[in-house]
C-alpha positions, 0 to 999 in steps of 0.5 A, spaced: 500 500 500 502 506 498 502 512 502 499 519 500 502 523 495 507 528 499 505 535 498 511 539 495 513 545 499 518 550 495 522 555 498 526 560 494 532 563 496 535 570 496 534 575 491 528 571 488 521 570 490 515 565 490 514 567 483 521 564 481 517 557 481 512 558 477 514 554 471 516 548 476 509 549 479 506 548 472 509 542 471 508 539 478 500 541 477 500 537 470 502 531 474 497 532 479 502 533 485 500 538 490 504 544 491 505 550 495 510 555 494 512 559 500 514 566 501 521 565 505 522 572 509 529 572 508 531 575 515 534 569 519 535 562 518 532 560 525 526 565 523 525 563 516 525 556 518 520 557 523 516 560 518 517 554 513 515 549 519 508 553 520 507 552 513 508 545 513 504 544 520 498 547 516 499 541 510 495 534 511 500 529 510 507 528 508 511 533 505 517 534 500 521 540 502 525 543 496 530 549 497 533 554 492 540 557 494 539 560 501 533 556 501 537 550 502 539 553 509 532 554 511 529 547 509 535 544 512 533 547 519 526 546 518 526 539 516 530 537 522 526 532 527 520 534 523 516 527 522 512 530 516 518 531 511 519 525 508 524 528 502 529 534 501 530 537 494 536 542 493 536 546 487 542 550 486 542 550 494 546 550 500 546 544 504 549 546 510 552 542 516 551 545 523 555 551 524 556 553 517 553 559 514 552 561 507 558 566 506 563 561 509 560 555 505 561 560 498 568 561 499 570 553 500 571 552 493 573 558 488 568 560 483 563 565 486 562 572 484 556 574 488 560 578 493 562 583 488 555 583 485 552 585 491 549 592 494 548 593 501 544 598 505 542 599 512 535 598 515 531 601 520 531 595 524 538 594 524 544 591 520 544 591 513 540 588 507 543 586 501 541 586 493 544 584 487 546 590 483 541 590 477 546 592 472 549 585 473 543 581 476 543 577 469 550 575 468 550 574 476 544 570 477 540 568 471 545 568 465 541 563 461 534 566 462 531 571 457 534 578 457 527 581 458 525 576 464 532 577 467 531 584 467 524 583 470 527 579 476 532 584 477 527 589 479 523 584 483 528 581 487 527 580 494 533 583 499 536 578 504 539 581 510 546 580 512 544 576 518 541 571 514 547 569 510 552 569 516 547 565 521 550 559 522 546 553 521 543 552 528 540 544 529 545 539 531 542 534 526 542 537 519 535 534 516 539 531 510 543 526 515 536 522 516 532 524 510 533 522 503 535 528 498 536 529 491 540 535 488 539 539 481 544 544 479 547 548 474 555 547 472 555 555 470 552 557 477 556 564 479 553 564 486 554 557 489 560 554 485 558 547 482 564 544 485 561 546 492 554 543 490 558 536 488 561 536 495 555 537 499 551 532 495 556 527 496 557 529 503 549 528 504 549 521 500 544 524 495 539 519 492 541 523 485 545 529 483 543 532 476 548 537 473 545 541 468 551 543 463 551 551 462 545 552 468 545 558 472 543 560 479 536 561 476 535 554 474 528 553 476 526 559 471 531 557 466 530 549 466 524 548 470 522 541 467 529 538 469 528 541 476 520 538 476 523 532 474 528 531 480 522 533 485 517 528 482 523 523 483 523 525 490 515 525 490 515 518 487 520 515 491 517 517 498 510 515 497 512 508 496 
């Protein structure tokens, strides 16, 4: 007897929003897979993860949790010791261990040019917010996306706090240690180098890891079918 089809919960990362999953959602809906694209606050790892846990708690049945970019931190924390989460999918995403943060992981292997593309500004609640400068957003984040769409994405990007990117993963048991995981990423990612993602996928003992030749960081926008197929593989495996 098979278990109910898990609901897919999509968690975007920094400099993106829920609409970045639109094409992926369409493909999942065609396969009759229930899906929710959560609005990641991008304020702090612990706070963002608590918000995603609240989303998960509102859903009946099992969940396959999908994170993009910094969203990998959020899903890793949100799924820790969470019995409703039966699978993890990392889409061009960080897969951190306890005590690691986005900035230090980015520097583990060469290839990220994100730091030089960022603009910081103070916010009234304290600290700084970060955005990718619009004039370099396409090349940095979405090099394989149509120019007009990349320009739109640059204008509508969600800023992330510096705190979120420097927060260490709090949990002592990262979810990927106990929950099966799948990976999909681009070979030409300029935010999170492919070499780093290969390392993290190997460390996590990924069930499958798909590298898209020439794929940028905006993989869900430029290659939604490949991303959706990876998610569907996780859904199928976890409902058996």
